[in-house]
N, C-alpha and C positions, 0 to 999 in steps of 0.2 A: 642479627640481620633481620630487619623487614619482612615479617611476614606477607605472601602474593595471598590476598582478597580471596574468599570464596565464596561465589556469585550462584544466588539461586535466582534463577529466570522461569514464566510463567507466567499467569497461571492459563494464558490460547495458544495457539497456533493460528498465526499467517500466510496460509502460502507456505509453508516451508521456511520460514524469515529465519524462528526460535531454534529450530532443530538443525538446519546449516551454524547456526549464531552460537551455538554450545559444543559444535566440532571445532569449531574453529581455539572458544575457548581449550577443549582438551589436547590441539595441536599446539598448544604453547606451553601445556603445564599446569591449567588454572585450573585448580578445583569448582567445579562446575557443575548444576542439575537444572532439567528442562521439566521442568511437573508441565502438565498439558490437560488441564479438565472440558478442553471443550468438544471433541470429539467432531469428526468431521469423515465424509468420504474417499479421501485423498488418499490416505498416506500417505507420507514422505518421510518414511524410513524410522529403524528403530534406533535409540540412543540407550544410550550404555550408563546408566542411574543405579543407585543405590536399590537393593533389593522392594525397599516398603513404595519409595518413585515408582519403581515400574509395574508393581504391582496398582497401585494409584492411577496412573496413567490407560495400563490392558484396559481397566473399570469402566473410567472414564470415558476410552474412545469406544466400548463396544455400548454403550448406553447413548453416548452422544450421537453416532453413526446412526444409532435405530431410530431419534427423535428429529434426526437432522431433517426430516421433511415436516415433522410433524409440528407446528405449531404450537398448538396447544403443550405439549407433553416438552417441547423443548422448555417455553419460559419456564413451568415447575423446576425442571434441570436444573437452566440456568441461576433462577432465582431466585430456588432452595436448597433444593438438594444438594450442589454445588459450593455452598456458602457452609452448611454443615462440614461437610467433610475438608475444606480448605481452614476454615478455621481451629479444623484438628492439627492440621497441617502445618497451621503457622507455629505452633507453639515450637516445633521440632525444627523450623527452618530460622525464628527466631535466635537461638539456644547457637543454632548452626551455624549461619552466614551473613557475610560482612555487605554484602553487596544486593539487590533489591531489583535486577528490569523485568518489569510490569508491561506486557503487552497491551494495545490499548488505554480499555477504560479497567483491565482485571484489578483487583480486588480480594485480599482475603475473607476478609465478610463486610461490605457495605462502605468503605472507607475506611473505618474505625480504626484499622491497625496504623493507618499512616501515623498518623501521630506517636500512636505507641514506637515504631519504628525512628520514626525524631529523636525520641527520647533516650531513646537505646540507642542514636549516634552511628544509625546506619543509612550505607548511602540507598539513594533513588533514586532509578530511572523510568520513565513513562515511557515508550515509544508509540507512537499516533503514525497510521495505516491507512484512516481515510475516511471510513462513512464514522467513526464514533467522535472526528474532533469537527469535519464539515459542517458549514451549518445545511441544516438539513432542507433550507432550503435552494438549493445549492447542489442537491442530491437527487439525481436520476436512478439512481440504486434504491430510495425508499420513498418517493412521491409518484406512486401511480395516476393522478390526475390532479386537476383543478379544485372539485367539489368544497365545499364548505365545509362539513362536514372532515374533510382530509385537509385542507389547510389548520383547523382547529384543534386537529389532533397536534400535526407539525408546527403549530406555535403554539405546542406547552413544551414539545420534542424539543423545539431548540436553547426554549428556556434550560430544562433538565442538561444539557450537555453545556449550556455556559455555565452552569452552579457544579456539575460535575467537575472540569476544568479550572473550574476557583476552586475548589479543594484541590485541584492534582497540583495545583502552581505550586499552593500554599503551601508543600511537604512536600512537593519532588527536588531532587536539587539538579538533576538536569532533564528537560525535558524534549525528544528529539521528534521533528515531524517536518511540514513541507511549506514553502509561503502561501502557497493556492488553496492550502483545503486551513490553514491557521486562523481565520478571521476572531475566532473567540476568542485567542491568548491574550493576555493582559502580557504578561512577562516575557524577556528574548530566550528564542527555542533555538535547541542544534538543528541544522539541517540535514536530515536524512540520505541525501543525496554528498554530502560530507564523511558521513557513516563509509553506508553503503546499504548491499542490498546481500547478506551475506549467500556465497553458495559453495560445496564440498569443492575441491578439484584435483583430491588425492589423485584421481584418474583420470584429469584430461590429459588430449593430447592436444597439438596443435590441429584445428578441423580443416575437415578439407569440403570441397562443396557435395550438393547432395548423389550419395554415393549410385542412387538408380537411375539409371541414362532411360528418359524419355521422350524419346525424338521429336526433340528441341521444344517440348512443352514445360515451363515452368511450374515449379509444384506453389501453392501458397496456402498456407496454414493459420486456422483462424481457429481457437480453443476457448473460447468464451466462458465463465464464468456462470455468469447472468447475460443471454441475448441482448433482450433490447436495450441497457441501460450502453453495454457496448458499440451498438450501432451495430448489432448481426445483419439484421434485413436490408440497411443502408448499402452495407460490404457489398452484399449477394448480391447488389442494383448494379454497384460498380466492378463485379467481375461478372454480371452477365453483361455487359455494356464494352467492357473491353472482349468482351469474346464475339462482341457484333460488330468490334472493329477487326476480326482477324487472329487476333490473338491465342495460341493453344496454349491455355490455362487449364491443369490439373488441381482443384479448387478443393481441400480438404476441411472439413470445418468436426471440433469434435466439444463434445461435451457433459464434463459429470463424472471424467471418466477419472482412476485412477491414475495420480502423478504420472509414475513410472509410463504409463502409453504416453502419457504427451511427450514426453521425454523424447521417446522411442522414432512418435513423429515426428518430432524439433532436426533428428535428424538424418530426413530423409525428406524435407523443402530446403527449399530455395529460399526461402523469404518465410516473414510471416504478415500479417496484416491483426494487430494488436488491438486495436478499438479507435471509433473515431471522436468520442468526449472524455479525450485522456485528460486528467492535471499533471500529468508527468512525463518528461520522454522517455521513462525506464521505467516499471512496475516492473511486478517479479516475474511475470512470463515474457515480456522483453527480455529480461536479465537474465531468463534459462536460456533465453535462442542466443543470447549475446556468447553465454558461454560455448553450448553447441556452436558458432564462428556463424551464425544466420543475423541479420538483419532485421529492422521491426518499420513499420511505417505505421506510427503512430499521430493518427489525429489530434488537435486538440487547439482549445483558443487559447491557450497560454504560450505557444507556439509565441506569438505576437508579446509577450510578456518577458519571457523567460530571462532574457539578457538582463534586463534591470537587476534580474535577483542575486545573479550568478555568473561568474567572470565566463567568457567562451568556450576558454579552453578546459572551463569542469564538468560541462555540459555531455551525461551523458548522453552517447553516440545513436542516433536512429535518426530512421527519416522523419523528424519531427512537424508536421503541415498543420496547416489550417484546417478545419475541417470539408469547407468546399473545395480543396484543392486533393481531395483527397486520390480522387480518379489522374489526375494526374503524376502525384507522386508514385502512384500503384506502377504506372504507364511510367516512367522514367527507369524504375526497378526492372520489369518487368526487358523493356530493350534494353537495357543496357549491365551485360552483364558483367563489365570490369567494372562499371558502378556497383555495382550487387557486391562485387568478390570484394572487393576494398572497402567499402562500410559493412559487409563483417568481419573482415580486418581487423579493422578499429575498435569496433564496439567487443571483440573479443580481445584483444590488448588492453581496451581499455574496463573491462573488469575483473581481466586475471592480474593484474597491475592494483586494483583501488579493491577493489570488492570482493577480491577470496575472502570463505570465511576467517582465513589466519590474518588477515587484513581489515577485517571488518571485527576481528575479535580486538586486533589490537587497537585498534581506533576510540572502543571502547573504555580500555584501560587508561587511554588517554582520558578519557572521559574523568574516570573513576579517581585519578591519579593529578586532575583538575593541571596538563600539562598541554593542553591543546591549543589549536588558533584560536586565536575572537572572531575573524573570518567566520568560523563556523556559527556564528550568534546570525538571527534574525528579529528587529524586532516587528511584532507583528503592527505597532503604528504604521509602519508605509505599507502594507496590503494595500495594493489598486486592484486586482483579479478581480471579476467582476461574473465570471459565466460557473466556477464549479467545475462538476467532472456526471457525466453520463445524459446532459441535455441538451439541446441545441438550443440557440440565441435568444428565439422568438416564444420556446415554452419556460424559461429562465427568465425574465420580462414577465409573462403572465404569471408566474411562480410568486417574484417577489412584489408585483400589484396586487395581488390577492390578499398574500401579508400585510400592505401597508394599509390596504382597504376592511382586513376583518379585524385586525390588531393592532392598526398603528406604525408609526415608526418604532415604538418601543419593542415589538414581535421581532421585530433583525437583533435582537438583541446588540447593537451595538453604539451601545451612549459612549463608550469610553475613544468612542472612535469617526467623530463628528463629519472626520472629511468623506474617511470610508461608507458611513449613512445618507451622504447625505449622496454620492455616487450614485451609490443603489437606489435612492432618490426618485434622481434624473436618468436612470439606466432602465427602470420601469415605463416612465414615462416617453422613453423615445428619445430624450435630447441627448443623453451621453454616447459618446461611442469610446467605447470601450477598444 
């Protein structure tokens, strides 16, 4: 009888994704450990791991959370001390595990571990969540201005991104990403819309509308991790505009708080305003809202493109709209209670049926066993999305124009995709209409 694979998950946490993924493997009776060396202040829950992993996780959490806001100390921790710790961990993991699921661009020691893992016939899966893969010139979470010094650094970062992704593509069995952030990929990847964003549903029940009665007002929750690229100032403007129209709105904004507090607020709201310049209809916060039965309003230029990359029935349900239509979308959610609650039920059913921790773990097992549908694969050479994430259109054009002026076409790192490269050049000049 064939033994079930033993799975190592690490070495970072992203919005609770890997904490819940491990719970999914646990529920299936698959041996899996999750090692988190990142450390952050949001605390997504405890995992049951061997005592050594628990000790490492607690140590990393304490150090990482302490250094979270200190850039210099964080670079020292992530770039040096973590690698010493993880190099020691690698020897144990190499002997013990069959499959390695890496978060973002995680590595035991500067990617030198990957050829060793391949030589030892280990399965390698890399999961990209956003900024580590998305071209820096399309990333409002990274670029704060368009000064020459900033652009020069960004050009270097783009080359580093492209180089790191090329190393990962050389050794990974599978890469998980989504089309609007995969411009630097060269080989087909698995869409994480197909895999899912895992959540623990063991204690979930059918949600009901917001428990608190607020004398006719609608409670809207916004929980930005980084307010500026999330579009928080514009969301506030939209809220004030809607209040000016006479709508009774109870607007709640929460940031930098433990995940448990955010989940508690989700149970009290009617719907969430996620962000304005997203590149996915249902990121992690919108997924958490969906499991609470609360729909999300998500602004995105990608709303005009997603049906070319994903069949309509497979698109995660949300009020996914062009950024210019954000106020209209939120007004619809406020005015039409029936529509709002029906969308909440639809999102809940979607994630329960497709994105529970157990279901997502089963999807990973399909990858590991090589029996997944070929429709899960996307060819990066077919990407035509030009806007990115966290940026209004005019600022994106300006940034790309600065890249081209300072670094030329080579700075885009898209020589392997000449059609897409030419589209960006035309977009920067104002000729291309995305």
